[in-house]
N, CA, C and O atoms as a Maestro MAE file, in Angstrom:
{
 s_m_m2io_version
 :::
 2.0.0
}

f_m_ct {
 s_m_title
 :::
 protein
 m_atom[204] {
  # First column is atom index #
  i_m_mmod_type
  r_m_x_coord
  r_m_y_coord
  r_m_z_coord
  i_m_residue_number
  s_m_chain_name
  s_m_pdb_residue_name
  s_m_pdb_atom_name
  i_m_atomic_number
  :::
  1 25 14.889 12.480 -5.739 1 A "MET " " N  " 7
  2 3 13.765 12.010 -6.543 1 A "MET " " CA " 6
  3 2 12.477 12.448 -5.854 1 A "MET " " C  " 6
  4 15 12.299 12.216 -4.658 1 A "MET " " O  " 8
  5 25 11.596 13.070 -6.595 2 A "SER " " N  " 7
  6 3 10.307 13.437 -6.020 2 A "SER " " CA " 6
  7 2 9.318 12.292 -6.229 2 A "SER " " C  " 6
  8 15 9.339 11.600 -7.247 2 A "SER " " O  " 8
  9 25 8.466 12.121 -5.248 3 A "VAL " " N  " 7
  10 3 7.486 11.044 -5.312 3 A "VAL " " CA " 6
  11 2 6.252 11.547 -6.050 3 A "VAL " " C  " 6
  12 15 5.670 12.567 -5.681 3 A "VAL " " O  " 8
  13 25 5.865 10.832 -7.082 4 A "ASN " " N  " 7
  14 3 4.672 11.170 -7.831 4 A "ASN " " CA " 6
  15 2 3.501 10.442 -7.180 4 A "ASN " " C  " 6
  16 15 3.403 9.217 -7.248 4 A "ASN " " O  " 8
  17 25 2.622 11.205 -6.552 5 A "ARG " " N  " 7
  18 3 1.507 10.640 -5.801 5 A "ARG " " CA " 6
  19 2 0.636 9.730 -6.671 5 A "ARG " " C  " 6
  20 15 0.189 8.682 -6.205 5 A "ARG " " O  " 8
  21 25 0.393 10.107 -7.901 6 A "GLU " " N  " 7
  22 3 -0.452 9.301 -8.785 6 A "GLU " " CA " 6
  23 2 0.174 7.933 -9.066 6 A "GLU " " C  " 6
  24 15 -0.529 6.924 -9.113 6 A "GLU " " O  " 8
  25 25 1.492 7.903 -9.251 7 A "LEU " " N  " 7
  26 3 2.166 6.631 -9.502 7 A "LEU " " CA " 6
  27 2 2.140 5.734 -8.265 7 A "LEU " " C  " 6
  28 15 1.954 4.522 -8.373 7 A "LEU " " O  " 8
  29 25 2.327 6.336 -7.096 8 A "VAL " " N  " 7
  30 3 2.265 5.564 -5.851 8 A "VAL " " CA " 6
  31 2 0.855 5.015 -5.650 8 A "VAL " " C  " 6
  32 15 0.693 3.858 -5.263 8 A "VAL " " O  " 8
  33 25 -0.159 5.828 -5.908 9 A "GLN " " N  " 7
  34 3 -1.541 5.367 -5.764 9 A "GLN " " CA " 6
  35 2 -1.859 4.257 -6.756 9 A "GLN " " C  " 6
  36 15 -2.559 3.304 -6.416 9 A "GLN " " O  " 8
  37 25 -1.354 4.372 -7.971 10 A "ALA " " N  " 7
  38 3 -1.580 3.323 -8.973 10 A "ALA " " CA " 6
  39 2 -0.915 2.018 -8.541 10 A "ALA " " C  " 6
  40 15 -1.499 0.945 -8.690 10 A "ALA " " O  " 8
  41 25 0.291 2.104 -8.013 11 A "ALA " " N  " 7
  42 3 0.979 0.909 -7.526 11 A "ALA " " CA " 6
  43 2 0.212 0.296 -6.359 11 A "ALA " " C  " 6
  44 15 0.089 -0.926 -6.272 11 A "ALA " " O  " 8
  45 25 -0.299 1.130 -5.469 12 A "ALA " " N  " 7
  46 3 -1.082 0.635 -4.332 12 A "ALA " " CA " 6
  47 2 -2.334 -0.090 -4.822 12 A "ALA " " C  " 6
  48 15 -2.707 -1.130 -4.279 12 A "ALA " " O  " 8
  49 25 -2.974 0.454 -5.837 13 A "ARG " " N  " 7
  50 3 -4.164 -0.211 -6.405 13 A "ARG " " CA " 6
  51 2 -3.788 -1.571 -6.994 13 A "ARG " " C  " 6
  52 15 -4.533 -2.540 -6.848 13 A "ARG " " O  " 8
  53 25 -2.640 -1.642 -7.655 14 A "ASN " " N  " 7
  54 3 -2.179 -2.917 -8.213 14 A "ASN " " CA " 6
  55 2 -1.974 -3.948 -7.118 14 A "ASN " " C  " 6
  56 15 -2.360 -5.107 -7.270 14 A "ASN " " O  " 8
  57 25 -1.371 -3.530 -6.019 15 A "ILE " " N  " 7
  58 3 -1.140 -4.437 -4.894 15 A "ILE " " CA " 6
  59 2 -2.467 -4.878 -4.293 15 A "ILE " " C  " 6
  60 15 -2.649 -6.056 -3.984 15 A "ILE " " O  " 8
  61 25 -3.397 -3.938 -4.126 16 A "GLU " " N  " 7
  62 3 -4.718 -4.272 -3.581 16 A "GLU " " CA " 6
  63 2 -5.445 -5.270 -4.472 16 A "GLU " " C  " 6
  64 15 -6.071 -6.207 -3.976 16 A "GLU " " O  " 8
  65 25 -5.365 -5.075 -5.783 17 A "GLN " " N  " 7
  66 3 -6.020 -6.001 -6.718 17 A "GLN " " CA " 6
  67 2 -5.362 -7.368 -6.677 17 A "GLN " " C  " 6
  68 15 -6.043 -8.389 -6.765 17 A "GLN " " O  " 8
  69 25 -4.059 -7.395 -6.545 18 A "MET " " N  " 7
  70 3 -3.318 -8.648 -6.581 18 A "MET " " CA " 6
  71 2 -3.535 -9.481 -5.315 18 A "MET " " C  " 6
  72 15 -3.681 -10.701 -5.386 18 A "MET " " O  " 8
  73 25 -3.554 -8.812 -4.154 19 A "PHE " " N  " 7
  74 3 -3.609 -9.542 -2.885 19 A "PHE " " CA " 6
  75 2 -4.903 -9.344 -2.101 19 A "PHE " " C  " 6
  76 15 -5.146 -10.047 -1.120 19 A "PHE " " O  " 8
  77 25 -5.728 -8.396 -2.522 20 A "GLY " " N  " 7
  78 3 -6.999 -8.171 -1.832 20 A "GLY " " CA " 6
  79 2 -6.848 -7.530 -0.460 20 A "GLY " " C  " 6
  80 15 -7.707 -7.685 0.408 20 A "GLY " " O  " 8
  81 25 -5.739 -6.805 -0.275 21 A "LYS " " N  " 7
  82 3 -5.558 -6.113 1.000 21 A "LYS " " CA " 6
  83 2 -4.709 -4.874 0.817 21 A "LYS " " C  " 6
  84 15 -4.074 -4.675 -0.219 21 A "LYS " " O  " 8
  85 25 -4.711 -4.050 1.842 22 A "ASP " " N  " 7
  86 3 -3.963 -2.806 1.837 22 A "ASP " " CA " 6
  87 2 -2.472 -3.097 1.647 22 A "ASP " " C  " 6
  88 15 -1.963 -4.065 2.212 22 A "ASP " " O  " 8
  89 25 -1.770 -2.286 0.871 23 A "PRO " " N  " 7
  90 3 -0.346 -2.507 0.652 23 A "PRO " " CA " 6
  91 2 0.474 -2.573 1.948 23 A "PRO " " C  " 6
  92 15 1.492 -3.263 2.001 23 A "PRO " " O  " 8
  93 25 0.040 -1.870 2.975 24 A "LEU " " N  " 7
  94 3 0.770 -1.898 4.242 24 A "LEU " " CA " 6
  95 2 0.622 -3.231 4.969 24 A "LEU " " C  " 6
  96 15 1.360 -3.507 5.915 24 A "LEU " " O  " 8
  97 25 -0.325 -4.055 4.534 25 A "GLU " " N  " 7
  98 3 -0.599 -5.323 5.200 25 A "GLU " " CA " 6
  99 2 0.010 -6.534 4.499 25 A "GLU " " C  " 6
  100 15 -0.126 -7.657 4.986 25 A "GLU " " O  " 8
  101 25 0.684 -6.325 3.355 26 A "ILE " " N  " 7
  102 3 1.233 -7.483 2.656 26 A "ILE " " CA " 6
  103 2 2.469 -8.005 3.383 26 A "ILE " " C  " 6
  104 15 3.177 -7.258 4.058 26 A "ILE " " O  " 8
  105 25 2.705 -9.291 3.231 27 A "THR " " N  " 7
  106 3 3.858 -9.924 3.856 27 A "THR " " CA " 6
  107 2 5.100 -9.721 2.999 27 A "THR " " C  " 6
  108 15 5.012 -9.265 1.859 27 A "THR " " O  " 8
  109 25 6.244 -10.060 3.553 28 A "GLU " " N  " 7
  110 3 7.498 -9.987 2.802 28 A "GLU " " CA " 6
  111 2 7.433 -10.894 1.575 28 A "GLU " " C  " 6
  112 15 7.906 -10.531 0.499 28 A "GLU " " O  " 8
  113 25 6.847 -12.069 1.747 29 A "GLY " " N  " 7
  114 3 6.706 -13.000 0.628 29 A "GLY " " CA " 6
  115 2 5.813 -12.445 -0.473 29 A "GLY " " C  " 6
  116 15 6.098 -12.620 -1.658 29 A "GLY " " O  " 8
  117 25 4.734 -11.776 -0.081 30 A "GLU " " N  " 7
  118 3 3.847 -11.156 -1.077 30 A "GLU " " CA " 6
  119 2 4.564 -10.022 -1.790 30 A "GLU " " C  " 6
  120 15 4.387 -9.837 -2.994 30 A "GLU " " O  " 8
  121 25 5.378 -9.255 -1.056 31 A "TRP " " N  " 7
  122 3 6.142 -8.187 -1.694 31 A "TRP " " CA " 6
  123 2 7.114 -8.769 -2.718 31 A "TRP " " C  " 6
  124 15 7.255 -8.234 -3.818 31 A "TRP " " O  " 8
  125 25 7.782 -9.864 -2.357 32 A "ARG " " N  " 7
  126 3 8.706 -10.508 -3.305 32 A "ARG " " CA " 6
  127 2 7.953 -10.989 -4.548 32 A "ARG " " C  " 6
  128 15 8.454 -10.877 -5.667 32 A "ARG " " O  " 8
  129 25 6.748 -11.523 -4.344 33 A "GLN " " N  " 7
  130 3 5.925 -11.973 -5.471 33 A "GLN " " CA " 6
  131 2 5.557 -10.780 -6.356 33 A "GLN " " C  " 6
  132 15 5.636 -10.866 -7.581 33 A "GLN " " O  " 8
  133 25 5.157 -9.676 -5.738 34 A "PHE " " N  " 7
  134 3 4.821 -8.467 -6.492 34 A "PHE " " CA " 6
  135 2 6.037 -7.991 -7.280 34 A "PHE " " C  " 6
  136 15 5.925 -7.636 -8.453 34 A "PHE " " O  " 8
  137 25 7.209 -7.984 -6.624 35 A "LYS " " N  " 7
  138 3 8.440 -7.560 -7.294 35 A "LYS " " CA " 6
  139 2 8.768 -8.445 -8.490 35 A "LYS " " C  " 6
  140 15 9.236 -7.955 -9.517 35 A "LYS " " O  " 8
  141 25 8.526 -9.738 -8.361 36 A "GLU " " N  " 7
  142 3 8.814 -10.665 -9.448 36 A "GLU " " CA " 6
  143 2 7.918 -10.389 -10.653 36 A "GLU " " C  " 6
  144 15 8.365 -10.445 -11.798 36 A "GLU " " O  " 8
  145 25 6.655 -10.092 -10.379 37 A "LEU " " N  " 7
  146 3 5.699 -9.858 -11.465 37 A "LEU " " CA " 6
  147 2 5.721 -8.420 -11.984 37 A "LEU " " C  " 6
  148 15 5.319 -8.161 -13.118 37 A "LEU " " O  " 8
  149 25 6.186 -7.492 -11.159 38 A "ASN " " N  " 7
  150 3 6.191 -6.061 -11.512 38 A "ASN " " CA " 6
  151 2 7.537 -5.437 -11.140 38 A "ASN " " C  " 6
  152 15 7.590 -4.536 -10.303 38 A "ASN " " O  " 8
  153 25 8.618 -5.907 -11.754 39 A "PRO " " N  " 7
  154 3 9.949 -5.461 -11.313 39 A "PRO " " CA " 6
  155 2 10.194 -3.962 -11.435 39 A "PRO " " C  " 6
  156 15 10.795 -3.366 -10.540 39 A "PRO " " O  " 8
  157 25 9.754 -3.354 -12.497 40 A "LYS " " N  " 7
  158 3 9.995 -1.916 -12.680 40 A "LYS " " CA " 6
  159 2 9.203 -1.094 -11.666 40 A "LYS " " C  " 6
  160 15 9.728 -0.145 -11.084 40 A "LYS " " O  " 8
  161 25 7.942 -1.460 -11.457 41 A "THR " " N  " 7
  162 3 7.111 -0.747 -10.484 41 A "THR " " CA " 6
  163 2 7.696 -0.886 -9.091 41 A "THR " " C  " 6
  164 15 7.785 0.095 -8.353 41 A "THR " " O  " 8
  165 25 8.094 -2.091 -8.727 42 A "ALA " " N  " 7
  166 3 8.663 -2.328 -7.402 42 A "ALA " " CA " 6
  167 2 9.973 -1.553 -7.223 42 A "ALA " " C  " 6
  168 15 10.210 -0.964 -6.168 42 A "ALA " " O  " 8
  169 25 10.810 -1.555 -8.243 43 A "GLU " " N  " 7
  170 3 12.074 -0.822 -8.169 43 A "GLU " " CA " 6
  171 2 11.817 0.668 -7.983 43 A "GLU " " C  " 6
  172 15 12.465 1.317 -7.160 43 A "GLU " " O  " 8
  173 25 10.882 1.204 -8.739 44 A "TRP " " N  " 7
  174 3 10.554 2.624 -8.632 44 A "TRP " " CA " 6
  175 2 10.019 2.934 -7.236 44 A "TRP " " C  " 6
  176 15 10.415 3.928 -6.628 44 A "TRP " " O  " 8
  177 25 9.120 2.087 -6.724 45 A "LEU " " N  " 7
  178 3 8.571 2.319 -5.390 45 A "LEU " " CA " 6
  179 2 9.660 2.284 -4.324 45 A "LEU " " C  " 6
  180 15 9.690 3.135 -3.435 45 A "LEU " " O  " 8
  181 25 10.541 1.317 -4.409 46 A "GLU " " N  " 7
  182 3 11.613 1.220 -3.428 46 A "GLU " " CA " 6
  183 2 12.490 2.475 -3.442 46 A "GLU " " C  " 6
  184 15 12.880 2.977 -2.388 46 A "GLU " " O  " 8
  185 25 12.792 2.972 -4.627 47 A "LYS " " N  " 7
  186 3 13.595 4.199 -4.723 47 A "LYS " " CA " 6
  187 2 12.816 5.402 -4.217 47 A "LYS " " C  " 6
  188 15 13.344 6.226 -3.470 47 A "LYS " " O  " 8
  189 25 11.561 5.499 -4.626 48 A "ALA " " N  " 7
  190 3 10.744 6.655 -4.260 48 A "ALA " " CA " 6
  191 2 10.484 6.710 -2.759 48 A "ALA " " C  " 6
  192 15 10.471 7.784 -2.157 48 A "ALA " " O  " 8
  193 25 10.276 5.536 -2.164 49 A "LEU " " N  " 7
  194 3 9.952 5.489 -0.736 49 A "LEU " " CA " 6
  195 2 11.184 5.208 0.115 49 A "LEU " " C  " 6
  196 15 11.106 5.153 1.342 49 A "LEU " " O  " 8
  197 25 12.309 5.034 -0.546 50 A "LYS " " N  " 7
  198 3 13.597 4.804 0.130 50 A "LYS " " CA " 6
  199 2 13.553 3.642 1.105 50 A "LYS " " C  " 6
  200 15 13.883 3.786 2.282 50 A "LYS " " O  " 8
  201 25 13.128 2.454 0.581 51 A "ILE " " N  " 7
  202 3 13.132 1.256 1.425 51 A "ILE " " CA " 6
  203 2 14.263 0.346 1.032 51 A "ILE " " C  " 6
  204 15 14.435 -0.718 1.626 51 A "ILE " " O  " 8
  :::
 }
 m_bond[203] {
  # First column is bond index #
  i_m_from
  i_m_to
  i_m_order
  :::
  1 1 2 1
  2 2 3 1
  3 3 4 2
  4 3 5 1
  5 5 6 1
  6 6 7 1
  7 7 8 2
  8 7 9 1
  9 9 10 1
  10 10 11 1
  11 11 12 2
  12 11 13 1
  13 13 14 1
  14 14 15 1
  15 15 16 2
  16 15 17 1
  17 17 18 1
  18 18 19 1
  19 19 20 2
  20 19 21 1
  21 21 22 1
  22 22 23 1
  23 23 24 2
  24 23 25 1
  25 25 26 1
  26 26 27 1
  27 27 28 2
  28 27 29 1
  29 29 30 1
  30 30 31 1
  31 31 32 2
  32 31 33 1
  33 33 34 1
  34 34 35 1
  35 35 36 2
  36 35 37 1
  37 37 38 1
  38 38 39 1
  39 39 40 2
  40 39 41 1
  41 41 42 1
  42 42 43 1
  43 43 44 2
  44 43 45 1
  45 45 46 1
  46 46 47 1
  47 47 48 2
  48 47 49 1
  49 49 50 1
  50 50 51 1
  51 51 52 2
  52 51 53 1
  53 53 54 1
  54 54 55 1
  55 55 56 2
  56 55 57 1
  57 57 58 1
  58 58 59 1
  59 59 60 2
  60 59 61 1
  61 61 62 1
  62 62 63 1
  63 63 64 2
  64 63 65 1
  65 65 66 1
  66 66 67 1
  67 67 68 2
  68 67 69 1
  69 69 70 1
  70 70 71 1
  71 71 72 2
  72 71 73 1
  73 73 74 1
  74 74 75 1
  75 75 76 2
  76 75 77 1
  77 77 78 1
  78 78 79 1
  79 79 80 2
  80 79 81 1
  81 81 82 1
  82 82 83 1
  83 83 84 2
  84 83 85 1
  85 85 86 1
  86 86 87 1
  87 87 88 2
  88 87 89 1
  89 89 90 1
  90 90 91 1
  91 91 92 2
  92 91 93 1
  93 93 94 1
  94 94 95 1
  95 95 96 2
  96 95 97 1
  97 97 98 1
  98 98 99 1
  99 99 100 2
  100 99 101 1
  101 101 102 1
  102 102 103 1
  103 103 104 2
  104 103 105 1
  105 105 106 1
  106 106 107 1
  107 107 108 2
  108 107 109 1
  109 109 110 1
  110 110 111 1
  111 111 112 2
  112 111 113 1
  113 113 114 1
  114 114 115 1
  115 115 116 2
  116 115 117 1
  117 117 118 1
  118 118 119 1
  119 119 120 2
  120 119 121 1
  121 121 122 1
  122 122 123 1
  123 123 124 2
  124 123 125 1
  125 125 126 1
  126 126 127 1
  127 127 128 2
  128 127 129 1
  129 129 130 1
  130 130 131 1
  131 131 132 2
  132 131 133 1
  133 133 134 1
  134 134 135 1
  135 135 136 2
  136 135 137 1
  137 137 138 1
  138 138 139 1
  139 139 140 2
  140 139 141 1
  141 141 142 1
  142 142 143 1
  143 143 144 2
  144 143 145 1
  145 145 146 1
  146 146 147 1
  147 147 148 2
  148 147 149 1
  149 149 150 1
  150 150 151 1
  151 151 152 2
  152 151 153 1
  153 153 154 1
  154 154 155 1
  155 155 156 2
  156 155 157 1
  157 157 158 1
  158 158 159 1
  159 159 160 2
  160 159 161 1
  161 161 162 1
  162 162 163 1
  163 163 164 2
  164 163 165 1
  165 165 166 1
  166 166 167 1
  167 167 168 2
  168 167 169 1
  169 169 170 1
  170 170 171 1
  171 171 172 2
  172 171 173 1
  173 173 174 1
  174 174 175 1
  175 175 176 2
  176 175 177 1
  177 177 178 1
  178 178 179 1
  179 179 180 2
  180 179 181 1
  181 181 182 1
  182 182 183 1
  183 183 184 2
  184 183 185 1
  185 185 186 1
  186 186 187 1
  187 187 188 2
  188 187 189 1
  189 189 190 1
  190 190 191 1
  191 191 192 2
  192 191 193 1
  193 193 194 1
  194 194 195 1
  195 195 196 2
  196 195 197 1
  197 197 198 1
  198 198 199 1
  199 199 200 2
  200 199 201 1
  201 201 202 1
  202 202 203 1
  203 203 204 2
  :::
 }
}
């Protein structure tokens, strides 16, 4: 799977808007909250970034 930079950047913006901080700084609990509210985006990110 190739990573689409625009989609990753859009997801990062969503995380920043939701939590007010850089995506690399969110906690595990915040990630779970993001996944609950944005399941498709989170699933795609996990596959794209292989986490």
